[in-house]
LODRENLO-392400 format. One record per residue: residue in three letters; x negated, y negated, z of N, C-alpha, C in turn. Coordinates in steps of 0.2 Angstrom, whole numbers, plus 5000, padded with zeros to 4 digits. Layout:
LODRENLO-392400
ALAXYZXYZXYZ ...
***
This chain:
LODRENLO-392400
UNK504949275050504749255043504949185042 UNK504449145039504549075038504449055031 UNK504949015028504848995021504848925021 UNK504348895017504348815016504248795009 UNK504548745007504448715000504248645001 UNK503648624998503348564998503248534991 UNK503248464991503148434984502448444982 UNK502248444976501648464973501048424975 UNK500448444977499848404979499548374972 UNK499148334973498848294968498248334964 UNK497948384968497448424965497448494967 UNK497048534964497048604966496248624966 UNK496048654971495348674971495348754971 UNK494948774966494948854964494248874965 UNK494148934968493548964969493449024964 UNK492949024960492849074955492249124957 UNK492449194955491949244956491749274950 UNK491049284949490849304942490549374943 UNK490649414938490349484937490049484930 UNK489649544929489349554923489849554917 UNK489649534911490149534905490149604903 UNK490849624901490949684899490949704892 UNK490749644888490749654881490349604878 UNK490149614872489749564868490149494867 UNK489849444867490249374866490449374859 UNK491149364858491449354851491749284851 UNK491949254857492249194857491849134855 UNK492049084852492749064851493049094845 UNK492749134841493049164835493549224836 UNK493949234831494349294832493949354831 UNK494149414834493849474833494049504826 UNK493749564825493849594818494449624817 UNK494849634823495549674822496149624821 UNK496049564821496549514819496749524812 UNK497449514810497949504815498249564818 UNK498249564825498649624828499049594834 UNK499449544832499849494837500549514838 UNK500749574836501349604838501349674837 UNK501949704840501949784840501849814833 UNK502149784828502149814821501449814819 UNK500949764820500349764818499749784823 UNK499949834827499549854832498949894829 UNK498349874832497749914830497649984833 UNK497550034828497450104831496850104835 UNK496850134841496250144846496050224845 UNK495350234846495050294847494850304854 UNK494750374855494450384862493750354862 UNK493650324868492950294869493050224870 UNK492450184868492450114869492650074863 UNK492950024863493149974858492849914860 UNK492249894858491949824861492149764856 UNK491849714859491849644855492549624853 UNK492949614858493649594857493749524860 UNK494149484857494249414860494949404860 UNK495149364865495849334866495849264866 UNK496249234861496249164860496549124866 UNK496349064867496649024873497348994871 UNK497648964877498248934876498648934882 UNK499248914882499648914888500148984888 UNK500448994893500949054894501349054888 UNK501649004885502149004880501849004873 UNK501148994872500848994866500249034865 UNK500149084870499549124869499649174863 UNK499149194860499149244855498949314858 UNK499449364859499249424863498949474857 UNK498649524860498449584855498749644857 UNK498849684852499249744852498749804849 UNK498749864853498449924851498849984851 UNK498750034847499150094847498650154848 UNK498950204851498650274851499150324851 UNK499050374847499450434846499250494850 UNK499650514855499450564860499750634858 UNK499450684859499750754858500150764864 UNK500650814863501050834869500650864874 UNK500750844881500350864886499650824887 UNK499450784883498850744884498950684889 UNK498450674893498450614897497950564895 UNK498050504896497550444894497550394900 UNK496950364900496850314905496450254900 UNK496750194900496550144896496250084901 UNK495650064901495350014905495149954900 UNK495449894902495249834898494749794903 UNK494149784900493549754904493449684902 UNK493449644907493349564906493149534912 UNK492949474912492849434918493449384920 UNK493749394925494349364927494149284928 UNK493549264930493349194931493449154925 UNK493349194919493349154913494049154910 UNK494449204912495149204910495549274912 UNK496149264915496449324918496849364912 UNK496749424911497149464906497549514910 UNK498149524907498549574910498749624905 UNK499049684907499249744902499949764903 UNK500249784897500849824898500749884893 UNK501049944894500950004890501750024888 UNK501850034882502550054880502450124876 UNK503050154877503050224874503450234867 UNK503650174865504050174859503850124853 UNK504050134847503750084842503950014842 UNK504550004846504849934846504549894852 UNK504049934856503849904862504349874867 UNK504849924868505449904873505449944879 UNK505150004879505150054884504450054888 UNK504350014893503750004897503650064901 UNK503050094901502950154905502350144910 UNK501950084910501450064915501349994913 UNK501049964919500749894918500249884923 UNK499849834922499349814927499249734926 UNK499349704932499349634932498949604939 UNK498349624940497949604946497649534944 UNK497349504949497049434948496249444949 UNK496049504947495349514947495049544941 UNK494349554940494049584934494449644932 UNK494549654926494749724923495449734925 UNK495749774920496449804922496449874919 UNK496949914921496949984919497750014919 UNK497850054914498550084913498350154912 UNK498850204913498850274911499450304910 UNK499450354907500050394905499950464902 UNK500450504904500450574902501050584897 UNK500950614891501450634886501750694888 UNK502450694890502850754892503450754888 UNK503350724882503950714877504150784873 UNK503650824873503750894869503450884862 UNK503150834860502850824854502350764854 UNK502150754848501650694847502050634849 UNK501650584852501950514854501450464853 UNK501650404850501250344849501450294854 UNK500950274858501050224864500650164861 UNK500950104864500650044862500450004868 UNK499849974868499549934873499649864871 UNK499849824876499949754875499549714880 UNK499049674877498549644881498749564880 UNK498849534886499049464885498649424891 UNK498549354890498149314895498649284900 UNK498449274906498849244911498449174912 UNK498749124910498549054911497749054909 UNK497549084903496849084901496649014898 UNK496148974901496048904899495548904893 UNK495248964891494848964886494849034883 UNK494449044877494449114874494149164879 UNK494349224879494149274884493849334880 UNK493249354881492949414878493149474882 UNK493249524879493449594883493249654878 UNK493349714881493249774878493749824881 UNK493849874877494349924879493949994879 UNK494150034885493850104885494450144886 UNK494550194882495050244882494850314884 UNK495050344889494850414891495450454890 UNK495350514887495850564886495750634889 UNK496250654892496250724895496650764891 UNK496450814887496850854882497350894886 UNK497850914882498350964885498051034887 UNK498351064892498051134893498051174887 UNK497551214886497551264880497451334882 UNK497551374878497551454879497251484873 UNK496551474872496251504866496251584866 UNK496151614871496051684871496551724876 UNK496751784875497151814880496751834886 UNK497051834892496651854898496451924899 UNK496051944904495852004905496352064907 UNK496952044909497452094911497852114905 UNK497752084899498152114893497952184891 UNK498352224888499152214887499452224893 UNK499852184896500352194902500952164901 UNK501252174895501852144892502552174894 UNK502552234898503152254900503052294907 UNK503552314910503552344917503052404917 UNK503152444912502752504912501952494911 UNK501752434909501052424908500852364913 UNK501252354918501052304923500352314926 UNK499952264926499252264929499252264936 UNK498852304939498852314946498452254949 UNK498752224954498352164958498552174965 UNK498152134970498252134977498252064979 UNK498152054986498151984988497451954986 UNK497451894984496851864982497051814977 UNK496551784973496651734968496451754961 UNK496851744956496751764949496751694945 UNK496251664943496251604940496251614932 UNK496451564929496451554921496751614918 UNK497351624919497751674916498151644910 UNK498351684905498651654899499351684898 UNK499851644896500551664894500651634887 UNK500751674882500951644876501651654875 UNK501951614871502751614870502951614862 UNK503551604861503851614854503551574849 UNK503351514851503051464846502351464845 UNK501951514848501251524848501051554841 UNK501451594838501251634832500851694834 UNK500751704840500451764843500951814846 UNK501651794846502151834849502351814856 UNK502951834858503151814865502851864869 UNK502351854874501951904877502051884885 UNK502651914888502651904895502151944899 UNK502051924905501551954909501851994915 UNK501652054917501952094922501352114926 UNK501452114933500952134938501252184943 UNK500952234946501152274951500752264957 UNK501052254963500652244969500952284975 UNK500552314979500752354984500752314991 UNK501252304994501352265000501352305006 UNK500952305011500952345017501552335021 UNK501752385025502352385029502252315034 UNK502852295035502952235040502452175038 UNK502552165031502052105028502452065023 UNK502352005024502651955019502151945013 UNK502451945007502051925001502251854998 UNK501751814997501951754994501551744987 UNK501851734982501551724975501551654973 UNK501051624972500951554969500651544962 UNK501051514958500851504951500651434950 UNK500051414948499851344948499751324940 UNK500051274937500051264930500351194929 UNK500151164923500451104921501151114917 UNK501651094919502251104916502251074909 UNK501851014908501850984902501551024896 UNK501151084898500951124893501451184892 UNK501951184895502451244894502751264901 UNK503451264901503751284907503751354909 UNK503351374914503351444916503751464922 UNK504051524922504551544928504251604931 UNK504451624937504151674941504651724944 UNK504551784943505051834946504751884950 UNK505151914955504851974959505452024959 UNK505252094958505652144958505452204963 UNK505852244966505652304969505552354963 UNK504852384963504652424958505052494958 UNK505252514964505652584964506352574962 UNK506652514962507352504960507352504952 UNK506852494948506852504941507252454938 UNK507252384941507752334938507352284934 UNK506652294934506252244930506452254922 UNK506552194919506852194912506652134909 UNK506752134902506752074898507352064894 UNK507752004894507451944897507451954905 UNK506951914908506951924915507551884919 UNK507751834916508351794919508951834920 UNK509051894916509651934916509551994920 UNK509052004923508852064927509052054934 UNK509052104938509152104945508552094949 UNK508252034949507652014953507852004960 UNK507352014964507451994972507451924973 UNK506951884970506851814971506551784964 UNK506651724963506251694957506051624959 UNK505551594955505451524955505651504948 UNK506051454948506451434941506551364941 UNK506051324943506051244942505851224935 UNK505851164934505651134928505051084929 UNK504651094934504151054936503451094937 UNK502951064938502351104939502351154945 UNK502051214943501951264949502651304950 UNK502551364952503151404955502951444961 UNK503351464966503151504972503751544973 UNK503651604975504151654978503851684984 UNK504251704989503951754994504551794997 UNK504251854999504751905001504451945007 UNK504851965012504652015017504752085016 UNK504252125016504252195017504452215024 UNK505052215026505252225033505252305035 UNK505152345030505152415031504552445035 UNK504552505036504052535040503552575035 UNK503552555029503052585024502852535019 UNK502352555015502152505010502652515004 UNK502752455001503152454995502852424989 UNK502952444983502752424977503252364974 UNK502952314972503352254969503052244962 UNK503552214958503352194951503352114951 UNK502852084949502852014948502852004940 UNK503351954938503451944931503351864930 UNK502951854925502851784923503151774916 UNK503651724916504051714910503951644907 UNK504051634900504051574897504751544896 UNK504851484897505551454896505551414890 UNK506051434885506251394879505851424873 UNK506251414867505951444861505351404858 UNK505251344861504751304859504051314863 UNK504051354868503551374872502951404867 UNK502351364867501851394863501351434867 UNK500951404872500551444876500351394882 UNK500251424888500051394894499551434898 UNK499151404902498651434906498951424913 UNK498851474918499051474925498551504929 UNK498551484936498151524941498751554945 UNK498551614947499051654952498651674958 UNK498951654964498751664971499251714974 UNK499051764977499451814981499151814988 UNK499651804993499451805000499951845004 UNK499551895008499951935012499851905019 UNK500451905023500451885030500851935034 UNK500551965039500852015044501451985047 UNK502052015047502651995051502452015059 UNK502851975063502751995070503052055072 UNK502652105074502852175076503152175083 UNK503752205084503952205091503552255095 UNK503352245101503052285106503452295113 UNK504152285112504552295118504352365121 UNK504552375128505052345132504752305137 UNK504152285138503852245143504252175144 UNK504452155150504752095151504152035151 UNK504351975149503851925149503851885155 UNK503351835155503151805161503651745163 UNK504151735158504651675160505151705164 UNK505251775164505851805168505751785176 UNK506351785179507051785177507251715175 UNK507451715168507751655166508351665161 UNK508851705165509351735161510051695161 UNK509951635164510551595164510351515164 UNK510851475163510651405162510351375169 UNK510551405175510351375181509551395182 UNK509351455179508651475181508251465175 UNK508351415170507951405164507251395166 UNK506751415162506051405163505851345159 UNK505351305162505151245159504751255153 UNK504851225147504451235141503951175141 UNK503351195138502851145137502751135129 UNK502451085127502251075119501751135117 UNK501751145111501351195109501651265108 UNK501251315108501451385106501451425113 UNK502051455114502151505120502251575117 UNK501751615118501751685115502051735120 UNK502051795117502251855121502851855125 UNK503451825122504051825125504451885122 UNK504951905126505351965125506151955126 UNK506551975121507251975122507552045122 UNK508052065126508352125127509052115125 UNK509352165121510052165119510452225122 UNK511052235119511552275122511352355121 UNK510952365115510752435114510152455118 UNK509952415122509352435126509552475132 UNK510252465134510452505140510452465146 UNK510052415146509952375153510452315152 UNK510852305147511252245147510952195143 UNK511452145141511252085137510852045141 UNK510252015138509751975142509651915138 UNK509951855139509851795136509351755139 UNK508951715136508351685139508551605138 UNK508351565144508551495144507851455146 UNK507751405142507151355143507451285144 UNK507051245148507251175148506651135145 UNK506751075143506251025141506550955142 UNK506150905145506350835146506050795141 UNK506450755137506150705132506150635135 UNK505650595134505650525135505950495129 UNK506150425130506450385125506050385119 UNK506350385113505950385107505550445105 UNK505750505109505450565107505850605103 UNK505550635098505850685093505550755095 UNK506050805096505850875098506050925093 UNK505550965091505751025087505551085090 UNK505951135090505851205093505951255088 UNK505351295087505351345082505351415086 UNK505851455085505751525087505551575082 UNK504951605083504651645078504651715080 UNK504951755075505051825076505151865069 UNK505151925069505351965064506051995064 UNK506451975059507151995060507252065059 UNK506752105056506752175056506752205063 UNK506552175068506552205075507152185078 UNK507552145076508152125079508352045078 UNK508952025076509051965074509251915081 UNK508951855081509051815087509351745084 UNK509651715088509951645087509751595092 UNK509851535091509651485096510251435097 UNK510351405103510851355104510451305109 UNK510651245108510351185112510851145115 UNK510751135121511251095125510951035129 UNK511350985130511050925133511350915140 UNK511650965143511950955150511751015154 UNK511751005161511551055166511951115166 UNK512551115163512951175163512951215157 UNK512551185152512551215145513251225142 UNK513551175142514251175139514351125133 UNK513851075133513851035127513351045122 UNK513451085117512951105112512851045107 UNK512151035106512050985102511651005095 UNK511451065095511151095089511151175090 UNK511151205084511051285084510751305078 UNK510551365078510151395072510351475072 UNK510751495067511051565067510951595061 UNK510351595057510251625051510151705052 UNK510151745047510051815047509351835044 UNK508851785045508151795042507651785048 UNK507051795046506551785051506551705054 UNK506451695060506351635063506951595063 UNK507051545068507551495069507251435072 UNK507651375071507351315073507951265075 UNK507851225080508351175083507951115084 UNK508251055084507850995085508350945089 UNK508050895092508450835095508050775095 UNK508350715094507950655095508250615100 UNK507850585105508150545111508050475109 UNK508550435108508550365107508950325112 UNK509150365118509550335123509350285127 UNK508650275127508350225132508150255138 UNK508250315140508050345146507850415144 UNK507550455149507350525148507950565148 UNK507950625144508550665144508250735145 UNK508650785148508350855148508850895144 UNK508550935140508950985136508751055138 UNK509251105136509151175138509251215131 UNK508751255130508751305124508951375127 UNK509451405123509651475124509451515118 UNK509051565120508851615115509351675116 UNK509751695111510151755112510151805106 UNK510251875108510251925103510851925099 UNK510851945093511451955089511552025087 UNK512152045088512452115086512352165092 UNK512852215091512852265097512252315096 UNK511952315090511352365089510652335091 UNK510652275094510052245096509752275102 UNK509152305101508852335107508352285110 UNK507752275108507352225110506952195105 UNK506652135106506252105101505752055104 UNK505152055101504652005104504751935100 UNK504551875103504651815099504151765102 UNK504051715099503651655101504051595101 UNK503851545105504151475104503651425103 UNK503751385097503251335095503651265096 UNK503351225101503751165103503251105100 UNK503651065096503251005093503650945095 UNK503250895097503450835100503150775097 UNK503550725095503250665092503650605096 UNK503250555099503550495102503450435097 UNK503950415094503950365089504350305090 UNK504150245092504550185093505050165087 UNK504850195081505350175076505950215076 UNK506050265080506650305081507250255083 UNK507050205087507550165090507550095087 UNK507150085082507150015078507750025073 UNK508149975073508749975068508549925062 UNK508849935056508749885051509049825053 UNK508849765049509049705051509649685047 UNK509949625048510649605045510549595038 UNK509949595035509949585027510049645024 UNK509949705027509949775024510649785021 UNK510749825016510249855012509949805006 UNK509349785007508949745002508349775001 UNK508349834998507749874997507449884990 UNK507749844986507449834979507549764976 UNK507249744971507349684968508049664966 UNK508449714964509049704962509549694967 UNK509349714974509849704979509449654984 UNK509049614982508649564986509149514989 UNK509049494996509449454999509249384998 UNK509749334996509549264994509449225000 UNK508949195001508749145006508549085004 UNK508549035008508248965007507648945012 UNK507448885012506948865017507248875024 UNK506748895028506948905035506648955038 UNK506848975044506449035048506949085049 UNK506749145048507149205049506849255054 UNK507049255060506749305065507049365065 UNK506749415069507149485070507149525064 UNK506749525059506749565054506349635055 UNK506549685051506249745052506149785045 UNK505549815044505349845038505149915040 UNK505249965036505050035038504750075032 UNK504350125033504050165028504550215025 UNK504850245030505250305027506050275026 UNK506250225028506850195027506850155020 UNK506550095020506450055014506049995016 UNK505749965011505449905011506049845010 UNK505849785011506349725011506149685005 UNK506749655002506649604996507049544997 UNK506849484995507149424996507049384990 UNK507549344988507549304982507549234985 UNK507149184982507149114984507149074978 UNK507549024977507548974972507148914974 UNK506648894969506248834970506348784965 UNK506348724967506448664962505848664958 UNK505848634952505348614948504848574951 UNK504148594951503648554953503548554961 UNK503948594964503848604971503448674973 UNK503148674979502748734981503148774986 UNK503148834985503448884989502948914994 UNK502948905000502548935005502948985009 UNK502649055010503049105014502549125019 UNK502749125025502349155031502749215033 UNK502449275033502749335036502349345043 UNK502649345048502349335055502449405058 UNK501949435061501949505064501349515067 UNK501349565072500749595075500449655071 UNK499849655068499649705064499549765068 UNK499449765075499249815079499849865079 UNK500449835078501149875078501249905071 UNK500849885066500949905059500749855054 UNK500349865050500049815045500549805039 UNK500849745039501349725034500949685028 UNK501149695022500949655016501549625013 UNK501449575008501949545005501749524998 UNK502249534993502049514986502649474983 UNK502449424978502849374975502949394968 UNK503549394965503649414958504049354955 UNK503949354948504349304944505049334942 UNK505549294941506149324939506149364933 UNK505649354928505649394922505449464923 UNK505249484929505049554931505649594933 UNK506249554935506849594937507049644932 UNK507149704935507349764931506749804927 UNK506149774928505549804925505049824930 UNK504649774931504049784936504049754942 UNK504649724944504749694950504749744956 UNK504249734961504249784966503649834965 UNK503349834959502849884958502149874961 UNK502049814965501449804968500849794963 UNK501049784957500549774952500649704948 UNK501249694946501349634942501549574946 UNK501249564951501449504956501049444954 UNK501249384956500949324954500549304961 UNK500749324966500349304973500549364978 UNK500049374982500149424988499849404994 UNK500049435000499749435006499549505008 UNK498849515008498649585008498049595013 UNK498049555019497449565024497649615028 UNK497149635033497249685038497349655045 UNK497549585045497549555051498349535052 UNK498449505058499149475060499349425054 UNK499949435052500349385048500049385041 UNK500449365036500249365029500549295026 UNK500249265021500549205018500449215010 UNK500949185007500849174999501149104998 UNK500849074993501049014990501049004983 UNK501548974980501548964973501948904971 UNK501648874965501948804963502348824957 UNK502948794957503448804951503348754946 UNK503048774940502848734935503248744929 UNK503848784930504248804924504648754921 UNK504748694924505148644921505848644923 UNK506048694927506748694930506748734936 UNK507348744939507348784946507148854944 UNK506748884948506448954946506648994952 UNK506849064951506949114956506349154957 UNK506149164963505549214964505849264969 UNK505449324968505649384972505049404977 UNK505249404983504749424988504849494991 UNK504349534991504349604993503949605000 UNK504249635005503849645011503849715013 UNK503249745014503249815016502649835020 UNK502749895023502149915027501649945022 UNK500949935024500449955020500450035019 UNK500350055013500450125012499850165013 UNK499750165020499150205022499350255027 UNK499150315027499350375032499250355039 UNK498750315040498650295047499050235050 UNK499450205045499750145047500450165051 UNK500750125055501350135059501950145054 UNK502450175056503050185051503550125051 UNK503450085056503950025056503649965059 UNK503849905058503649845062504249795061 UNK504249745066504649695066504349625065 
***
């Protein structure tokens, strides 16, 4: 990466792109909503279009901004578009969630036509937000319009078709499948606190998963599962002896449970409302049955004999099915299974052993030596399935050995599968550079003019930030040098005034390098009247197909 500062040139050539005007012409006069030049005098907005607006000209220090307000219901979401022609004058936006315009919740600062901000009210009550529209070096009066789109909070006007199912005795019968648009009313609804109960029969050797989908902003919903025969279903649900529950404070809840018995079992599903302020909320319920792996012992598998480290069978990536493990209770003696796999450099390996714990508990151990004496990972739960993993960044191939062992003297035999997943990723052996940790504006590394080789940026570790001081009247040139075939890198430049607010948001930048080719460049002239500090953000393009690291 190379940074250069140069004395200012005598002239600047700018190219302008024009698009259709988004509002009727008002300039050079004021619009009808003036004066709305501060947070206190903000003009109230309505849903829909507000046309025929005008922004007065001036410099950054003397522009007259415009303020608008909108009162949101709890759970309501809004999108505000400000439409204008950037070639006439660039406008930027900030959105605040308080009356003093001190708590910024969104911003938009591109250098193209139009800007957009959005927000969802999760405060628990009505909330007034304030939109701040201001020009960026606008040389003349700018015409614009505002378009406000609202998505109302979830509602629940009518009880669903399963009512009344407000206690365990009246639980509604359901089975696997989808149940959309169900309603849960709570203490603040005026309709009474109405919990929902459902009874479901799960076949033998089957897993049940229950998913509730809802917006938590409309009311926090919790999910419970009981064994119907145990008669532990009760209100309040949180105080009863449930088998499992979903009890987060975010959107959606999920529970799952294995019926590992040899017979069908009835379970009770409970849907509860959290908090005395809960009014009502709608939810979708999906119930999924998944058969457990059923043992079909005693046949030996095709990998035998692989009963010790020396006779381990070679593993391939993908799923290896129809494997069998024998234990002490079988009468033929304990039979451990061994498998080997060779990893290349920068390879990450994950091995999942899939089985039903009801047929016998299995454990895994992973070794990296030929004698199986140096254990590098293990998995010894008492539930279905086990998993081990290893990453090779040694620079050379390594061979690992997996041991599958039965647990307990009562283990007879059980069938299992091995699912082997491999990823070869050069980023596994790429380390952070000497400037780390410089992963946000607050911890930016201070640098000056010069060349800085051997830098590295990562998707999953962190992006890089640098601060550069530029004298008044000088030009800052930044070249970020890389091969885009190894990962597309972008860079953004921010003013010091954004530190602690929008610095690093990839929106409120003053210049950026955003091509899809090798190398990026940004340039900026300091016209502040004194030494100015700028913040540079270097990161990999946020695309699923882009590489995870680059130097």
